[in-house]
DSSP file (Angstrom, degrees, kcal/mol; ACC not computed):
  #  RESIDUE AA STRUCTURE BP1 BP2  ACC     N-H-->O    O-->H-N    N-H-->O    O-->H-N    TCO  KAPPA ALPHA  PHI   PSI    X-CA   Y-CA   Z-CA
    1    1 A M              0   0    0      0, 0.0     2,-0.0     0, 0.0     5,-0.0   0.000 360.0 360.0 360.0 133.9  -42.3  232.7 -165.0
    2    2 A E     >  -     0   0    0      1,-0.1     4,-2.0     4,-0.0     3,-0.2  -0.284 360.0-113.0 -73.5 159.3  -45.5  230.7 -164.2
    3    3 A I  H  > S+     0   0    0      1,-0.2     4,-2.5     2,-0.2     5,-0.2   0.844 115.4  57.3 -62.5 -36.0  -47.3  228.5 -166.8
    4    4 A G  H  > S+     0   0    0      2,-0.2     4,-1.7     1,-0.2    -1,-0.2   0.906 107.9  46.8 -62.0 -42.2  -50.3  230.8 -166.7
    5    5 A E  H  > S+     0   0    0     -3,-0.2     4,-1.8     2,-0.2    -2,-0.2   0.897 112.2  50.6 -65.5 -41.1  -48.2  233.8 -167.7
    6    6 A Q  H  X S+     0   0    0     -4,-2.0     4,-2.1     1,-0.2    -2,-0.2   0.889 108.3  52.2 -65.5 -38.6  -46.5  231.9 -170.4
    7    7 A L  H  X S+     0   0    0     -4,-2.5     4,-2.0     1,-0.2    -1,-0.2   0.876 107.2  52.7 -65.5 -36.5  -49.8  230.7 -171.9
    8    8 A E  H  X S+     0   0    0     -4,-1.7     4,-1.4     2,-0.2    -1,-0.2   0.881 108.8  50.4 -65.6 -36.0  -51.0  234.3 -172.0
    9    9 A L  H  X S+     0   0    0     -4,-1.8     4,-1.7     2,-0.2    -2,-0.2   0.866 107.1  53.8 -68.2 -36.2  -47.9  235.2 -173.9
   10   10 A V  H  X S+     0   0    0     -4,-2.1     4,-2.6     1,-0.2    -2,-0.2   0.885 104.1  56.2 -63.7 -38.0  -48.6  232.3 -176.3
   11   11 A L  H  X S+     0   0    0     -4,-2.0     4,-2.5     1,-0.2    -1,-0.2   0.887 104.6  53.1 -59.6 -39.0  -52.1  233.8 -176.9
   12   12 A R  H  X S+     0   0    0     -4,-1.4     4,-2.3     2,-0.2    -1,-0.2   0.903 109.1  48.8 -62.0 -41.3  -50.3  237.1 -177.9
   13   13 A L  H  X S+     0   0    0     -4,-1.7     4,-2.3     2,-0.2    -2,-0.2   0.924 111.3  49.2 -64.3 -44.6  -48.2  235.1 -180.4
   14   14 A I  H  X S+     0   0    0     -4,-2.6     4,-2.9     1,-0.2     5,-0.2   0.916 110.9  50.0 -62.1 -43.8  -51.3  233.4 -181.8
   15   15 A L  H  X S+     0   0    0     -4,-2.5     4,-2.7     1,-0.2     5,-0.3   0.920 110.0  50.5 -62.1 -43.5  -53.2  236.7 -182.1
   16   16 A G  H  X S+     0   0    0     -4,-2.3     4,-1.9     1,-0.2    -1,-0.2   0.909 113.4  46.2 -59.3 -42.6  -50.2  238.3 -184.0
   17   17 A L  H  X S+     0   0    0     -4,-2.3     4,-2.4    26,-0.2    -2,-0.2   0.939 114.3  46.4 -64.7 -48.6  -50.1  235.3 -186.4
   18   18 A V  H  X S+     0   0    0     -4,-2.9     4,-1.9     2,-0.2    -2,-0.2   0.916 114.1  46.8 -64.6 -45.1  -53.9  235.3 -187.0
   19   19 A L  H  X S+     0   0    0     -4,-2.7     4,-1.6    -5,-0.2    -1,-0.2   0.922 114.8  46.2 -65.0 -43.2  -54.2  239.0 -187.6
   20   20 A A  H  X S+     0   0    0     -4,-1.9     4,-2.6    -5,-0.3    20,-0.2   0.877 110.0  54.8 -66.5 -36.7  -51.2  239.2 -189.9
   21   21 A A  H  X S+     0   0    0     -4,-2.4     4,-2.2     2,-0.2    -1,-0.2   0.863 103.5  56.1 -63.9 -35.2  -52.5  236.1 -191.8
   22   22 A A  H  X S+     0   0    0     -4,-1.9     4,-1.2     2,-0.2    -1,-0.2   0.908 109.9  44.7 -63.4 -41.3  -55.8  237.9 -192.3
   23   23 A V  H  X S+     0   0    0     -4,-1.6     4,-1.6     1,-0.2     3,-0.4   0.922 112.3  52.8 -65.9 -43.3  -53.9  240.8 -194.0
   24   24 A G  H  X S+     0   0    0     -4,-2.6     4,-2.6     1,-0.2    12,-0.4   0.824 101.5  60.1 -61.6 -32.1  -51.8  238.3 -195.9
   25   25 A W  H  X S+     0   0    0     -4,-2.2     4,-2.5     2,-0.2    -1,-0.2   0.899 102.7  51.8 -63.6 -39.5  -55.0  236.6 -197.2
   26   26 A E  H  X S+     0   0    0     -4,-1.2     4,-1.2    -3,-0.4    -1,-0.2   0.916 111.3  47.1 -62.0 -42.2  -56.1  239.9 -198.8
   27   27 A R  H  <>S+     0   0    0     -4,-1.6     5,-2.3     1,-0.2    -2,-0.2   0.884 110.2  53.6 -64.5 -38.5  -52.6  240.1 -200.5
   28   28 A E  H ><5S+     0   0    0     -4,-2.6     3,-1.8     1,-0.2    -2,-0.2   0.909 105.4  53.0 -62.0 -43.1  -53.0  236.4 -201.5
   29   29 A L  H 3<5S+     0   0    0     -4,-2.5    -1,-0.2     1,-0.3    -2,-0.2   0.793 107.2  52.1 -63.9 -27.7  -56.4  237.2 -203.2
   30   30 A Q  T 3<5S-     0   0    0     -4,-1.2    -1,-0.3    -5,-0.2    -2,-0.2   0.399 116.6-119.9 -86.5   2.1  -54.7  239.9 -205.1
   31   31 A R  T < 5 +     0   0    0     -3,-1.8    -3,-0.2     1,-0.2    -2,-0.1   0.858  54.9 161.5  61.5  40.1  -52.1  237.4 -206.2
   32   32 A M      < -     0   0    0     -5,-2.3    -1,-0.2     2,-0.1    -2,-0.1  -0.670  47.9-124.1 -88.5 146.3  -49.2  239.2 -204.7
   33   33 A P  S    S+     0   0    0      0, 0.0     2,-1.1     0, 0.0     5,-0.2   0.877 104.8  58.3 -59.9 -39.5  -45.9  237.3 -204.1
   34   34 A A  S    S+     0   0    0     48,-0.1    -2,-0.1     4,-0.1     2,-0.0  -0.794  84.0 133.6 -92.6 100.6  -45.9  238.2 -200.4
   35   35 A G     >  -     0   0    0     -2,-1.1     4,-2.6    -8,-0.1     5,-0.3   0.111  60.1 -20.2-120.1-131.9  -49.2  236.7 -199.3
   36   36 A F  H  > S+     0   0    0    -12,-0.4     4,-2.2     1,-0.2   -12,-0.2   0.907 130.7  37.2 -54.0 -58.4  -50.7  234.6 -196.6
   37   37 A R  H  > S+     0   0    0      2,-0.2     4,-2.6     1,-0.2    -1,-0.2   0.898 116.4  51.8 -68.5 -41.3  -47.7  232.8 -195.2
   38   38 A T  H  > S+     0   0    0      2,-0.2     4,-2.1     1,-0.2    -2,-0.2   0.945 113.6  43.2 -62.2 -48.8  -45.3  235.7 -195.5
   39   39 A H  H  X S+     0   0    0     -4,-2.6     4,-2.7     1,-0.2     5,-0.2   0.909 112.9  53.4 -63.7 -41.6  -47.5  238.1 -193.7
   40   40 A A  H  X S+     0   0    0     -4,-2.2     4,-2.5    -5,-0.3    -1,-0.2   0.918 110.4  47.3 -59.1 -43.8  -48.4  235.5 -191.0
   41   41 A L  H  X S+     0   0    0     -4,-2.6     4,-2.9     2,-0.2    -1,-0.2   0.874 110.8  51.0 -67.3 -37.4  -44.7  234.9 -190.4
   42   42 A V  H  X S+     0   0    0     -4,-2.1     4,-2.4    -5,-0.2    -2,-0.2   0.930 112.8  46.2 -65.4 -44.3  -43.9  238.6 -190.2
   43   43 A G  H  X S+     0   0    0     -4,-2.7     4,-2.0     2,-0.2   -26,-0.2   0.922 116.0  45.3 -63.0 -44.1  -46.7  239.1 -187.6
   44   44 A L  H  X S+     0   0    0     -4,-2.5     4,-2.8    -5,-0.2    -2,-0.2   0.938 113.2  49.7 -64.1 -47.5  -45.7  236.1 -185.6
   45   45 A G  H  X S+     0   0    0     -4,-2.9     4,-2.7     1,-0.2     5,-0.2   0.903 111.0  49.3 -59.9 -42.7  -42.0  237.0 -185.7
   46   46 A S  H  X S+     0   0    0     -4,-2.4     4,-2.1    -5,-0.2    -1,-0.2   0.897 111.8  49.2 -64.0 -39.9  -42.7  240.6 -184.6
   47   47 A A  H  X S+     0   0    0     -4,-2.0     4,-2.7    -5,-0.2    -2,-0.2   0.916 111.4  49.4 -65.1 -42.6  -44.9  239.3 -181.7
   48   48 A V  H  X S+     0   0    0     -4,-2.8     4,-3.0     2,-0.2     5,-0.3   0.945 111.7  47.7 -62.1 -48.4  -42.2  236.8 -180.6
   49   49 A F  H  X S+     0   0    0     -4,-2.7     4,-2.6     1,-0.2    -1,-0.2   0.889 113.2  49.4 -60.7 -38.4  -39.5  239.5 -180.6
   50   50 A T  H  X S+     0   0    0     -4,-2.1     4,-2.0    -5,-0.2    -1,-0.2   0.928 112.8  46.0 -66.7 -44.9  -41.8  241.9 -178.7
   51   51 A V  H  X>S+     0   0    0     -4,-2.7     4,-2.9     2,-0.2     5,-0.6   0.935 115.8  45.9 -62.4 -46.9  -42.6  239.2 -176.1
   52   52 A V  I  X>S+     0   0    0     -4,-3.0     4,-1.7     1,-0.2     5,-1.5   0.909 112.6  51.0 -64.3 -41.7  -39.0  238.2 -175.7
   53   53 A G  I  <5S+     0   0    0     -4,-2.6    -1,-0.2    -5,-0.3    -2,-0.2   0.867 118.9  36.8 -63.1 -36.2  -37.8  241.8 -175.5
   54   54 A A  I  <5S+     0   0    0     -4,-2.0    -2,-0.2    -5,-0.2    -1,-0.2   0.809 135.8  15.8 -87.1 -31.4  -40.4  242.6 -172.8
   55   55 A H  I  <5S+     0   0    0     -4,-2.9    -3,-0.2    -5,-0.2    -2,-0.2   0.646 123.4  48.8-119.8 -21.6  -40.3  239.4 -170.8
   56   56 A G  I  <<S+     0   0    0     -4,-1.7     2,-0.8    -5,-0.6    -3,-0.2   0.758  99.1  65.1 -96.0 -26.5  -37.3  237.3 -171.7
   57   57 A L      < +     0   0    0     -5,-1.5     2,-0.3    -4,-0.1    -1,-0.2  -0.859  68.5 165.8-102.0 107.9  -34.6  239.9 -171.4
   58   58 A V        +     0   0    0     -2,-0.8     2,-0.2    -3,-0.1     3,-0.2  -0.831  21.3  70.9-121.6 158.8  -34.3  241.1 -167.8
   59   59 A G  S >  S-     0   0    0     -2,-0.3     3,-0.9     1,-0.1    -2,-0.0  -0.660  90.6 -59.7 126.6 177.5  -31.7  243.0 -166.0
   60   60 A D  T 3  S+     0   0    0      1,-0.2    -1,-0.1    -2,-0.2     0, 0.0   0.817 131.6  45.8 -66.2 -31.9  -30.3  246.5 -165.7
   61   61 A N  T 3  S+     0   0    0     -3,-0.2    -1,-0.2     2,-0.0     2,-0.2   0.429  83.1 118.3 -93.5   0.8  -29.3  246.7 -169.4
   62   62 A A    <   +     0   0    0     -3,-0.9    -3,-0.1     1,-0.0    -9,-0.0  -0.505  35.6 174.2 -71.1 131.9  -32.5  245.2 -170.8
   63   63 A D    >>  -     0   0    0     -2,-0.2     3,-1.3     1,-0.1     4,-0.9  -0.818  19.0-170.7-142.9  98.2  -34.3  247.7 -173.1
   64   64 A P  H 3> S+     0   0    0      0, 0.0     4,-2.1     0, 0.0     5,-0.1   0.752  85.9  67.0 -62.3 -23.7  -37.4  246.5 -174.9
   65   65 A T  H 3> S+     0   0    0      1,-0.2     4,-2.2     2,-0.2     5,-0.1   0.827  95.7  56.0 -68.1 -28.3  -37.5  249.7 -177.0
   66   66 A R  H <> S+     0   0    0     -3,-1.3     4,-1.8     2,-0.2    -1,-0.2   0.886 106.3  50.2 -67.8 -37.7  -34.2  248.6 -178.7
   67   67 A V  H  X S+     0   0    0     -4,-0.9     4,-1.9     2,-0.2    -2,-0.2   0.934 110.2  50.3 -63.2 -45.3  -35.9  245.3 -179.7
   68   68 A A  H  X S+     0   0    0     -4,-2.1     4,-2.1     1,-0.2    -2,-0.2   0.906 108.9  51.7 -59.5 -42.9  -38.8  247.3 -181.2
   69   69 A A  H  X S+     0   0    0     -4,-2.2     4,-2.1     1,-0.2    -1,-0.2   0.878 109.1  50.3 -62.5 -37.7  -36.5  249.6 -183.1
   70   70 A Q  H  X S+     0   0    0     -4,-1.8     4,-2.4     2,-0.2    -1,-0.2   0.828 106.5  55.0 -72.1 -31.2  -34.7  246.5 -184.6
   71   71 A I  H  X S+     0   0    0     -4,-1.9     4,-2.6     2,-0.2     5,-0.2   0.949 108.7  49.0 -62.4 -47.3  -38.0  245.0 -185.7
   72   72 A V  H  X S+     0   0    0     -4,-2.1     4,-1.7     1,-0.2    -2,-0.2   0.921 114.5  43.3 -60.3 -46.2  -38.8  248.2 -187.6
   73   73 A S  H  X S+     0   0    0     -4,-2.1     4,-1.6     2,-0.2    -1,-0.2   0.881 113.1  52.6 -70.4 -35.7  -35.5  248.4 -189.3
   74   74 A G  H  X S+     0   0    0     -4,-2.4     4,-2.0     1,-0.2    -2,-0.2   0.897 109.3  48.8 -64.4 -40.0  -35.5  244.6 -190.1
   75   75 A I  H  X S+     0   0    0     -4,-2.6     4,-3.3     1,-0.2     5,-0.2   0.848 105.6  58.8 -68.1 -33.6  -38.9  244.9 -191.7
   76   76 A G  H  X S+     0   0    0     -4,-1.7     4,-2.0    -5,-0.2    -1,-0.2   0.903 106.4  48.0 -59.6 -40.4  -37.7  247.8 -193.7
   77   77 A F  H  X S+     0   0    0     -4,-1.6     4,-1.3     2,-0.2    -2,-0.2   0.919 113.3  47.1 -65.0 -44.8  -35.0  245.5 -195.2
   78   78 A L  H  X S+     0   0    0     -4,-2.0     4,-0.7     1,-0.2     3,-0.4   0.917 112.1  50.3 -63.3 -43.9  -37.6  242.8 -195.9
   79   79 A G  H >X S+     0   0    0     -4,-3.3     3,-0.9     1,-0.2     4,-0.7   0.869 104.1  58.9 -62.3 -37.1  -40.0  245.4 -197.5
   80   80 A G  H >< S+     0   0    0     -4,-2.0     3,-0.7     1,-0.3    -1,-0.2   0.854 101.9  54.8 -60.3 -33.9  -37.2  246.7 -199.6
   81   81 A G  H 3< S+     0   0    0     -4,-1.3    -1,-0.3    -3,-0.4    -2,-0.2   0.725 102.6  57.1 -70.9 -20.8  -36.8  243.2 -201.1
   82   82 A A  H << S+     0   0    0     -3,-0.9     2,-0.5    -4,-0.7    -1,-0.2   0.628  90.4  87.4 -83.2 -14.0  -40.5  243.3 -202.0
   83   83 A I    <<  -     0   0    0     -3,-0.7     2,-0.4    -4,-0.7     9,-0.2  -0.758  61.5-167.0 -92.8 127.0  -40.1  246.4 -204.1
   84   84 A L  E     -A   91   0A   0      7,-3.2     7,-2.7    -2,-0.5     2,-0.5  -0.921   7.7-160.4-114.5 137.2  -39.1  245.9 -207.7
   85   85 A H  E     +A   90   0A   0     -2,-0.4     2,-0.4     5,-0.2     5,-0.2  -0.975  16.3 169.0-116.6 125.3  -37.8  248.6 -210.1
   86   86 A Y  E >   -A   89   0A   0      3,-2.4     3,-2.4    -2,-0.5     2,-0.2  -0.942  61.3 -50.6-139.6 113.5  -38.0  247.8 -213.8
   87   87 A G  T 3  S-     0   0    0     -2,-0.4    64,-0.0     1,-0.3    69,-0.0  -0.425 122.9 -18.8  60.4-123.8  -37.4  250.5 -216.3
   88   88 A G  T 3  S+     0   0    0     -2,-0.2     2,-0.3    -3,-0.1    -1,-0.3   0.220 121.6  88.9 -98.5  14.0  -39.6  253.4 -215.3
   89   89 A S  E <   -A   86   0A   0     -3,-2.4    -3,-2.4    62,-0.1     2,-0.4  -0.835  54.7-159.0-118.5 153.3  -42.0  251.4 -213.1
   90   90 A V  E     -A   85   0A   0     67,-1.2     2,-0.3    -2,-0.3    -5,-0.2  -0.996  14.3-180.0-127.7 131.9  -42.0  250.5 -209.5
   91   91 A R  E     +A   84   0A   0     -7,-2.7    -7,-3.2    -2,-0.4    69,-0.1  -0.937  55.1  43.3-129.1 153.3  -44.0  247.5 -208.1
   92   92 A G     >  +     0   0    0     -2,-0.3     4,-2.7    -9,-0.2     5,-0.2   0.425  66.0 121.5  99.0   0.0  -44.4  246.1 -204.6
   93   93 A L  H  > S+     0   0    0      1,-0.2     4,-2.5     2,-0.2     5,-0.2   0.916  78.0  47.5 -63.1 -42.8  -44.8  249.3 -202.6
   94   94 A T  H  > S+     0   0    0      2,-0.2     4,-2.3     1,-0.2    -1,-0.2   0.908 113.3  48.1 -66.2 -41.0  -48.2  248.3 -201.3
   95   95 A T  H  > S+     0   0    0      2,-0.2     4,-2.2     1,-0.2    -2,-0.2   0.914 111.3  50.5 -65.2 -41.6  -47.0  244.8 -200.3
   96   96 A A  H  X S+     0   0    0     -4,-2.7     4,-2.0     1,-0.2    -2,-0.2   0.912 111.7  48.5 -60.8 -42.1  -43.9  246.3 -198.6
   97   97 A A  H  X S+     0   0    0     -4,-2.5     4,-2.4     1,-0.2    -1,-0.2   0.871 109.7  51.7 -66.4 -36.5  -46.2  248.7 -196.7
   98   98 A S  H  X S+     0   0    0     -4,-2.3     4,-2.5     2,-0.2    -1,-0.2   0.867 108.6  51.0 -70.1 -34.3  -48.5  245.9 -195.7
   99   99 A L  H  X S+     0   0    0     -4,-2.2     4,-1.5     2,-0.2    -2,-0.2   0.910 111.1  48.6 -64.5 -41.9  -45.5  243.9 -194.4
  100  100 A W  H  X S+     0   0    0     -4,-2.0     4,-1.5     1,-0.2    -2,-0.2   0.913 112.2  49.3 -62.6 -43.5  -44.5  246.9 -192.4
  101  101 A A  H  X S+     0   0    0     -4,-2.4     4,-2.1     1,-0.2    -2,-0.2   0.900 109.0  50.7 -66.4 -41.3  -48.0  247.3 -191.1
  102  102 A V  H  X S+     0   0    0     -4,-2.5     4,-2.6     1,-0.2    -1,-0.2   0.796 104.7  58.6 -70.7 -24.3  -48.4  243.7 -190.0
  103  103 A A  H  X S+     0   0    0     -4,-1.5     4,-2.3     2,-0.2    -1,-0.2   0.912 107.5  47.1 -64.3 -40.4  -45.1  243.9 -188.2
  104  104 A A  H  X S+     0   0    0     -4,-1.5     4,-2.5     2,-0.2    -2,-0.2   0.887 110.7  51.6 -65.8 -38.9  -46.7  246.7 -186.2
  105  105 A V  H  X S+     0   0    0     -4,-2.1     4,-2.4     2,-0.2    -2,-0.2   0.923 110.7  48.6 -62.1 -44.3  -49.8  244.6 -185.6
  106  106 A G  H  X S+     0   0    0     -4,-2.6     4,-2.8     2,-0.2    -2,-0.2   0.884 110.7  50.6 -63.0 -39.4  -47.5  241.8 -184.4
  107  107 A M  H  X S+     0   0    0     -4,-2.3     4,-1.8     2,-0.2    -2,-0.2   0.918 110.5  48.8 -65.0 -42.8  -45.7  244.1 -182.1
  108  108 A A  H  <>S+     0   0    0     -4,-2.5     5,-2.6     2,-0.2     4,-0.3   0.915 113.7  47.3 -62.5 -42.2  -49.0  245.4 -180.6
  109  109 A S  H ><5S+     0   0    0     -4,-2.4     3,-1.6     1,-0.2    -2,-0.2   0.934 111.0  50.7 -63.5 -46.7  -50.2  241.8 -180.1
  110  110 A G  H 3<5S+     0   0    0     -4,-2.8    -1,-0.2     1,-0.3    -2,-0.2   0.794 107.9  53.8 -62.1 -29.0  -46.9  240.8 -178.5
  111  111 A A  T 3<5S-     0   0    0     -4,-1.8    -1,-0.3    -5,-0.2    -2,-0.2   0.505 119.6-111.1 -83.5  -4.3  -47.2  243.8 -176.2
  112  112 A G  T < 5S+     0   0    0     -3,-1.6     2,-1.5    -4,-0.3     3,-0.2   0.633  74.5 137.7  84.6  13.4  -50.6  242.7 -175.1
  113  113 A L     >< +     0   0    0     -5,-2.6     4,-2.7    -6,-0.2     5,-0.2  -0.556  21.8 165.4 -90.1  70.8  -52.4  245.6 -176.7
  114  114 A Y  H  >  +     0   0    0     -2,-1.5     4,-2.7     1,-0.2     5,-0.2   0.889  69.5  46.9 -59.9 -47.7  -55.2  243.4 -178.1
  115  115 A V  H  > S+     0   0    0     -3,-0.2     4,-2.8     1,-0.2    -1,-0.2   0.914 114.6  48.2 -63.9 -42.1  -57.7  246.0 -179.0
  116  116 A I  H  > S+     0   0    0      2,-0.2     4,-2.8     1,-0.2    -2,-0.2   0.925 112.2  49.2 -63.2 -44.7  -55.0  248.1 -180.8
  117  117 A A  H  X S+     0   0    0     -4,-2.7     4,-2.3     2,-0.2    -2,-0.2   0.928 114.5  44.2 -61.4 -46.5  -53.7  245.0 -182.7
  118  118 A I  H  X S+     0   0    0     -4,-2.7     4,-2.5     2,-0.2    -2,-0.2   0.936 115.0  48.1 -65.5 -46.4  -57.2  244.0 -183.8
  119  119 A A  H  X S+     0   0    0     -4,-2.8     4,-2.5    -5,-0.2    -2,-0.2   0.910 112.1  50.0 -61.0 -42.3  -58.2  247.6 -184.8
  120  120 A A  H  X S+     0   0    0     -4,-2.8     4,-2.4    -5,-0.2    -1,-0.2   0.917 110.5  49.4 -63.6 -43.1  -54.9  248.0 -186.7
  121  121 A A  H  X S+     0   0    0     -4,-2.3     4,-2.4     2,-0.2    -2,-0.2   0.918 111.8  48.9 -62.4 -43.1  -55.4  244.8 -188.6
  122  122 A V  H  X S+     0   0    0     -4,-2.5     4,-2.6     1,-0.2    -1,-0.2   0.921 111.6  49.6 -61.7 -43.5  -58.9  245.8 -189.5
  123  123 A L  H  X S+     0   0    0     -4,-2.5     4,-2.5     2,-0.2    -2,-0.2   0.871 109.3  51.6 -65.1 -36.4  -57.7  249.2 -190.7
  124  124 A V  H  X S+     0   0    0     -4,-2.4     4,-2.5     2,-0.2    -1,-0.2   0.934 111.9  46.5 -64.1 -45.4  -54.9  247.6 -192.8
  125  125 A I  H  X S+     0   0    0     -4,-2.4     4,-2.9     2,-0.2     5,-0.5   0.909 112.4  50.4 -64.2 -41.6  -57.5  245.3 -194.5
  126  126 A V  H  X>S+     0   0    0     -4,-2.6     5,-2.0     1,-0.2     4,-0.8   0.924 111.3  49.2 -60.1 -44.5  -59.9  248.2 -195.0
  127  127 A T  H  <5S+     0   0    0     -4,-2.5     5,-0.3     3,-0.2    -2,-0.2   0.915 115.9  42.3 -62.0 -43.5  -57.0  250.2 -196.6
  128  128 A L  H  <5S+     0   0    0     -4,-2.5    -2,-0.2     3,-0.1     4,-0.2   0.898 129.7  23.2 -71.7 -40.4  -56.0  247.4 -198.9
  129  129 A D  H  X5S+     0   0    0     -4,-2.9     4,-2.0    -5,-0.2    -3,-0.2   0.942 127.6  36.3 -94.6 -60.2  -59.5  246.3 -200.0
  130  130 A I  H  X5S+     0   0    0     -4,-0.8     4,-2.7    -5,-0.5    -3,-0.2   0.912 118.4  50.3 -66.5 -43.5  -62.0  249.1 -199.5
  131  131 A F  H  ><S+     0   0    0     -5,-2.0     4,-2.7     1,-0.2    -1,-0.2   0.859 107.9  55.0 -64.0 -33.6  -59.6  251.9 -200.5
  132  132 A D  H  > S+     0   0    0     -6,-0.3     4,-2.2    -5,-0.3    -1,-0.2   0.933 110.6  44.9 -63.2 -45.1  -58.7  249.9 -203.6
  133  133 A R  H  X S+     0   0    0     -4,-2.0     4,-2.3     2,-0.2    -2,-0.2   0.919 113.3  50.6 -63.4 -43.6  -62.3  249.7 -204.7
  134  134 A F  H  X S+     0   0    0     -4,-2.7     4,-2.6     1,-0.2    -2,-0.2   0.905 109.7  50.8 -60.5 -43.3  -62.8  253.4 -203.8
  135  135 A E  H  X S+     0   0    0     -4,-2.7     4,-2.5     2,-0.2    -1,-0.2   0.902 109.4  50.8 -62.0 -42.5  -59.8  254.3 -205.9
  136  136 A T  H  X S+     0   0    0     -4,-2.2     4,-1.9     2,-0.2    -2,-0.2   0.929 112.2  46.1 -61.6 -46.5  -61.1  252.3 -208.9
  137  137 A V  H  X S+     0   0    0     -4,-2.3     4,-2.5     1,-0.2    -2,-0.2   0.918 112.9  50.1 -63.0 -44.6  -64.5  254.0 -208.7
  138  138 A L  H  X S+     0   0    0     -4,-2.6     4,-2.5     1,-0.2    -1,-0.2   0.910 108.9  51.5 -61.6 -43.1  -62.9  257.5 -208.4
  139  139 A K  H  <>S+     0   0    0     -4,-2.5     5,-2.9     1,-0.2     4,-0.4   0.890 111.0  48.5 -62.9 -38.8  -60.6  256.9 -211.4
  140  140 A R  H ><5S+     0   0    0     -4,-1.9     3,-0.8     3,-0.2    -2,-0.2   0.937 113.3  46.7 -64.9 -46.1  -63.6  255.9 -213.5
  141  141 A R  H 3<5S+     0   0    0     -4,-2.5    -2,-0.2     1,-0.3    -1,-0.2   0.862 117.3  42.6 -65.9 -36.0  -65.7  258.9 -212.4
  142  142 A L  T 3<5S-     0   0    0     -4,-2.5    -1,-0.3    -5,-0.2    -2,-0.2   0.416 110.5-123.7 -90.2   1.8  -62.8  261.3 -213.0
  143  143 A D  T < 5 +     0   0    0     -3,-0.8    -3,-0.2    -4,-0.4    -4,-0.1   0.888  50.7 162.8  57.1  44.1  -61.9  259.5 -216.3
  144  144 A I      < -     0   0    0     -5,-2.9    -1,-0.2    -6,-0.2    -2,-0.1  -0.838  39.9-119.3 -91.9 123.0  -58.3  258.8 -215.2
  145  145 A P        -     0   0    0      0, 0.0     2,-0.1     0, 0.0    -5,-0.0  -0.296  26.6-108.8 -65.2 146.2  -56.8  256.1 -217.4
  146  146 A E        -     0   0    0      1,-0.1     3,-0.1    -6,-0.0   -10,-0.0  -0.454  32.2-119.2 -69.3 144.4  -55.7  252.9 -215.8
  147  147 A K        -     0   0    0     -2,-0.1    10,-0.1     1,-0.1    -1,-0.1  -0.619  37.3 -95.3 -81.4 144.8  -51.9  252.3 -215.6
  148  148 A P        -     0   0    0      0, 0.0    -1,-0.1     0, 0.0    13,-0.0  -0.340  30.1-154.2 -58.2 141.0  -50.6  249.3 -217.4
  149  149 A S        +     0   0    0      8,-0.1     2,-0.4     9,-0.1     8,-0.1   0.439  66.5  79.3 -99.4   0.4  -50.2  246.4 -215.0
  150  150 A S  S >  S-     0   0    0      1,-0.1     3,-1.0     6,-0.1     6,-0.2  -0.850  71.5-139.0-112.3 145.1  -47.4  244.5 -216.9
  151  151 A F  T 3  S+     0   0    0     -2,-0.4    -1,-0.1     1,-0.2     4,-0.1   0.740 102.6  66.7 -66.8 -21.9  -43.7  245.2 -216.9
  152  152 A D  T 3  S+     0   0    0      2,-0.1    -1,-0.2     3,-0.1     3,-0.1   0.705  85.7  83.3 -74.7 -19.3  -43.8  244.5 -220.7
  153  153 A E  S X  S-     0   0    0     -3,-1.0     3,-1.2     1,-0.1     4,-0.0  -0.612  94.8 -97.3 -87.5 146.1  -46.0  247.5 -221.5
  154  154 A P  T 3  S+     0   0    0      0, 0.0    -1,-0.1     0, 0.0    -4,-0.1  -0.307 108.2  17.7 -59.6 140.5  -44.3  250.9 -221.9
  155  155 A G  T 3  S-     0   0    0     -4,-0.1    -4,-0.1    -8,-0.1    -3,-0.1  -0.041  93.8-152.3  89.7 -33.5  -44.4  253.0 -218.8
  156  156 A G    <   -     0   0    0     -3,-1.2     2,-0.4    -6,-0.2    -5,-0.1  -0.130  30.0 -60.6  61.4-159.6  -45.2  250.1 -216.5
  157  157 A S        -     0   0    0    -10,-0.1   -67,-1.2    -8,-0.1    -8,-0.1  -0.943  24.0-157.6-125.7 144.4  -47.0  250.6 -213.3
  158  158 A T  S    S+     0   0    0     -2,-0.4     2,-0.3   -69,-0.2   -65,-0.1   0.505  84.3  37.4 -97.1  -5.8  -46.2  252.7 -210.3
  159  159 A E  S    S-     0   0    0    -66,-0.1   -69,-0.0   -67,-0.1    -2,-0.0  -0.811  88.3-108.8-132.7 175.3  -48.4  250.6 -208.0
  160  160 A E        -     0   0    0     -2,-0.3   -69,-0.1   -69,-0.1    -3,-0.0   0.641  44.9-122.1 -81.3 -14.6  -49.3  247.0 -207.6
  161  161 A G              0   0    0    -13,-0.0   -12,-0.0     1,-0.0    -1,-0.0   0.628 360.0 360.0  79.5  11.8  -52.8  247.4 -208.9
  162  162 A A              0   0    0   -131,-0.0   -30,-0.2     0, 0.0  -130,-0.0   0.322 360.0 360.0-127.5 360.0  -54.0  245.9 -205.7
C-alpha cells in the first residue's frame, strides 16, 4: 500500500478519535465516569478495527463484515460494564448508549464515510445535550417530579440524569 493511501487511512483514524472525543467531552461535562478519554479510545479503536478489517486483511477468506460484527459485540460488553444496578435503580444506560454510538461513529470514519461520521457525531451530541434540556423543560411543564440522583435515596434513579 502506498504512503498516500496510508495517510488517508490515518486521517480516518484521527477523525474517528476527534468525533468520539467530542461526544466524550459532553459526557465529561456531565461528570460521567466514561468521558472524554474513554469515548475517544472507543472511537479510535473502532476506526482502527474497521480500517484493518477493510484494508489489512486480504485474501479469499477476508470478511470485513465479521470485524464490524465483533466491534458491535465488543462494545456491548464494554457498555454492559458501564451500567450499574443498585437496589431498584439502574445507572449508566445513557453512557453505555453513547459508547455504542461512538463505536458506530468510529466505524463510519474508518470506512471513509466522513459525512456520515460527522453527522452521526453531531446527532449523538444533540441527543445527549439538547434532548436533555428538552426533557427537563417538558418535565417542569408537565409537573413530573425529578427522580432522585443518588443511590442513597430510596428509589434511586433509572437514568443518569445527563
